[in-house]
N, C-alpha and C positions, 0 to 999 in steps of 0.2 A: 565451548561453542565450536561448532563445525562450520566450514565454509565451502561453498561450491563456486566453480568458475561460471561466469555469466555468459552463457552461449559460447560463441567462438571468439573469445577474448581472453586477455590475461587478468581481467578484473574478477576478484572473488567477493562474494557477499555472504554474510552470515545466514544460516538457515532461518533464523528469526530476526526480523528487522522491527524497529519501533516506528509506528506511524503517529504523527502529531495532528491527525484530523480532529480528534476530540481530546478533551482534558488538558490542553496546553494553550488555550486561548485566553483572552482578556477577562473572561468570566470565571476562570479557574484560579485557585491559589498558586501564585508563582513558586513559592518555596516547595510545594509538593511536586510541581512540574520539574523543577531543577533536580530534586531528589531522585525522581524516576529516571531522568536522562543520565545523571551521573552513575546511578546503579546499573543501568543498562550497559553503559560503556565498560564498567568494571567487570560485567559478565560476558563481555565479548560481543555485545550487540553494537556494532560499529556503523550500522546503516540507519540514518534518520531521514524519514520521508515526510516532506512538506508539500504545500501548494500555496499559491498566492492568496487564495481565498479561505484558507483554514483559520479557524478561530473557535467560536465567534468572539468579537466581530472579525470580519475578513481582514487578514493581514496580521492579526495579533499573535498567531502561532509562530510566524516567522520572527516577529519582534521579540517574543519571549525566548525563542531559540537563540537569537542574537545576544540577549542578556545572559543566557546560560553559557554561551561561548565566552563572553567577557568575564564571567564568573569563574573561569578556569579551564573550560573545555578547549579553548582556543590553543592551548599549548600542545594539544594532541591533534591539531588540524590534519596532519598528514597520516593519521591513523584512523580517520573516519571518512565515511561516504555520506554526503548530504545531497539529497535530491529535492527538486521543487518542480512546479508545473504551472502552466497557464492554459486557459481554455474556457473556463466557466465565468459567470458574472462576477466582476470584481469592483467596478465602480459604474456610476450612472453615465448615460450618454452613449453615443454610437461606437466609441473606441474602448469601452470597458468590458467587452465580452467578445467571445468568438475566437477566430484563428487568423485574423489578419496580421500582416507584418507589423503594422502600427501597434496593435494590441500586444503581440508577443514581445516585441522589443521593449516597449514601455514596461511590461510586466516583469521581465527579468531584471531590468535596471532597478525597479522598485524593490523586488525581492532581494537583490544583492544589498541594497541600501538598508532594508529592514534587518537582515541577518548580520550585516557587517562583513560579509564574505567577499573575497575577490573573485571567486568563481564557484559554480556548483559542479559537483562531480557528475551528476546526471540531471538533465533538464528535459521534461516531457511536454509534448503536446497533450493536454489533459483530456481531450475528446476530439473526435472528428466533427467538423462543422461543414455541412454541404453548401452553406452560403458563401464559403470562401474557396477559391480555386486551390486544389491540393498543392499545386506547385508553389504557390505563394507561401503557404504554411511551411512546407518542407525547406524552401530556400531560406526562410528566416531561421529555422533550426540549424541548418548547415552553417549559416553565417555566424550564429551564436558560438558554435564550436570554433570556427576560424578566428573569431575575435577574442577567444580565450575566456569567454564568460561561462562556458560549460565544457567539460571534458568529453562527455558522451551524450547521445541523443536517445530519448525513449518515446514510445507511443503508448497511449492509454485509451482503452474503450473504443478502439477503431474496428469497423467492420473488416473482415478478412481481406476482401478485395481492395479496399482503400489502403490498408496496412501494407499489402503487397506492392501496390503502386508506389507508396511512399518509400519503401525499402529500395525499390528499383531506382527511384530518382536519387536517393542518397548515394547508392553504390556508383552511379554514373559520375558523381563528383568526388568519389574516393572518401566519403565520410559515411561509414556504416551505421545503421541503427543498432544499438546495443541490446535493448531490452523492451519488453512489452509488459504492461500492467493492466489487470482487469479484476473484476469481482469474481471470486471463485470459492465455493465452499460446498459442503455436502448437500445443501439445500438449493444452491444455485449452480447448475451444471452447464450453462451455456458454452463456456470455452471448450467443452468436449466435442461440440458439434463440428467445428472446423478449425478453431484457433490452435489447438494443440498440434495438429498436423502441420499447420502453417509455421509454427514456431520451430518444429523439428526441421522442416525444409529450409528455413531461413537461418537456422542455428542462432536463434535469439534466446536471451535469458527471459524468464517469466517470473514476475513478482505478483503473487496473489494478494489482493486486499480484501478486507471484510471476511477473513477466514472463519470467523465465529458468527457470521450473519448478524452483526450488530449486537451480539450477546445472546442471541437465541440458542446458539449451539453451546450453551453452558447449562448449569443446573439452577441458574438464578430464577427462572420463570416457571419452574415445575409446580410451584404452589402459589401462583399469583404474581403480581407485579410489586416488587419491593419499593419502598418510598425513595430509596437512594439509588435506584437503578436508572439506566439510560432511558428506558421507556417512560419513566416517570418525570423526566426533565422536560421543561418547555422548549429547550433547544435540542437539535439533533434530528436524526432520520428514522429512529425506531419509535413507533407510536403504539399505544395500547391496543388499537384495532388490528395491528399486525400480529398480535399474539393470539391466534385462533385456537380453539380446542383441537382441531385437526393437527396443527403444528405441535402443540404440546404433547399430543399422543405420540407423534413420531419422535420428538425429543426424548420423551420418557423411555421409549424402546431403545433409542441409541444410547441413552445413559446406562442402561443395563449392560450393553455390550462393552462400553468403556470400563465399567466396574469389573467385568470379567477379565479384562486386559490389565487391570491394576492401574487404570488411568482415570482422571476426571474426564467428563465429556469434552471440555475445552481442550485438554491435552490430546485426546483421541482425534478431535476434529483437525487440529494442527498436524498431527502425525499422519493422518489420512492424506493430506495434501503433500507433505514432505516425502511420502512414499512414492510419489509420481516422479519419474526421471525428468520431466519437462520443467518441474518447479525449481527455481533457483533459490527463492526465499519467500517467506510469508510475512506480511506486514500485520503486526498486532498492535492494538492500542493498549493502554494501561492507565487505570485510575489510581493505582497504588503500587508500591514496590512488591507487596505480597502477591498481587495479581500477576505482575510481570514474572516473578519467580515461578509461580504456578505454571504459566505458559511455557517458560523455558524448559521445564521438565519434559515437555513433549518430545524433545529430541532423543530422549533415553530409549524410546521404543517406537520406531517408525516401520516396523515389519508387521504385515497383516497376512493372515492365512487366506487362501482362496475362499474358504467358508465364511470368514468374517466379512470380506469384501462383498460376497454375494448377499449375505444377510443385510448389510447396510444398504445395498442397492434395492433390495426387496422392500425395505422399510420406506425408502425415500421416493423411488421412482414409481 
């Protein structure tokens, strides 16, 4: 595994991190989840990304990760980075969603209890919420660091102007924002519009989630929807109607380029992100040790010729 410094900080993250958004909740076999996490750590994947509402059901991914810690990973606590977030719906009522101080403080306390941790290495505001004054959200994040409940602050899915305001507020109180997280892959290019420039200016790390577009940027759906695939499951965010003939045509053409590079489509998709200097790490999920190992091979070749990059853009854009 290779590691990159996270923005202007002394913290390094592995090129590939393990996300527990799917496959680690209460509906998933615990033994398999534990096997994947242990294997990831053995391979140098020392960053584990959570959120309060990951599951399903919400909260169960943190609970399972807490069990995995108790089953042996806790002896390596100082060798791992654990991140969590708050910002989306977690429980019913006016205080179980959003970005208020009430919700953020309650959320991190619950997340620490579920995982059994004394602190998170990184704690994110999971999304910008226009219904809450930005200064309220930012002050809660700053206080979390000062209370020792998190070492670093992160922002996720923020508009550039609001992320800039938040960074300025943090800087005024001598608590810098460390990292930004957003959806970014060959099919979703929104961060290229303004975010990458903002990250360079602020010297923030950038962690890309959904780098395989929920599995679309693999060879799984080239010949239909497999019965054991994410799109076939009743839970999750990839649905059969998302897999259009137009997307399949693009994926098939990308798959040919990957084959010419000696990579799977998934490996090329991860490498395409890691080739960008703004990227600190990419968050991948995994439903098996085999899938994780396949993704990890992406770091073997992150070099692209100008012709390859141009051809990829012509297919997608």
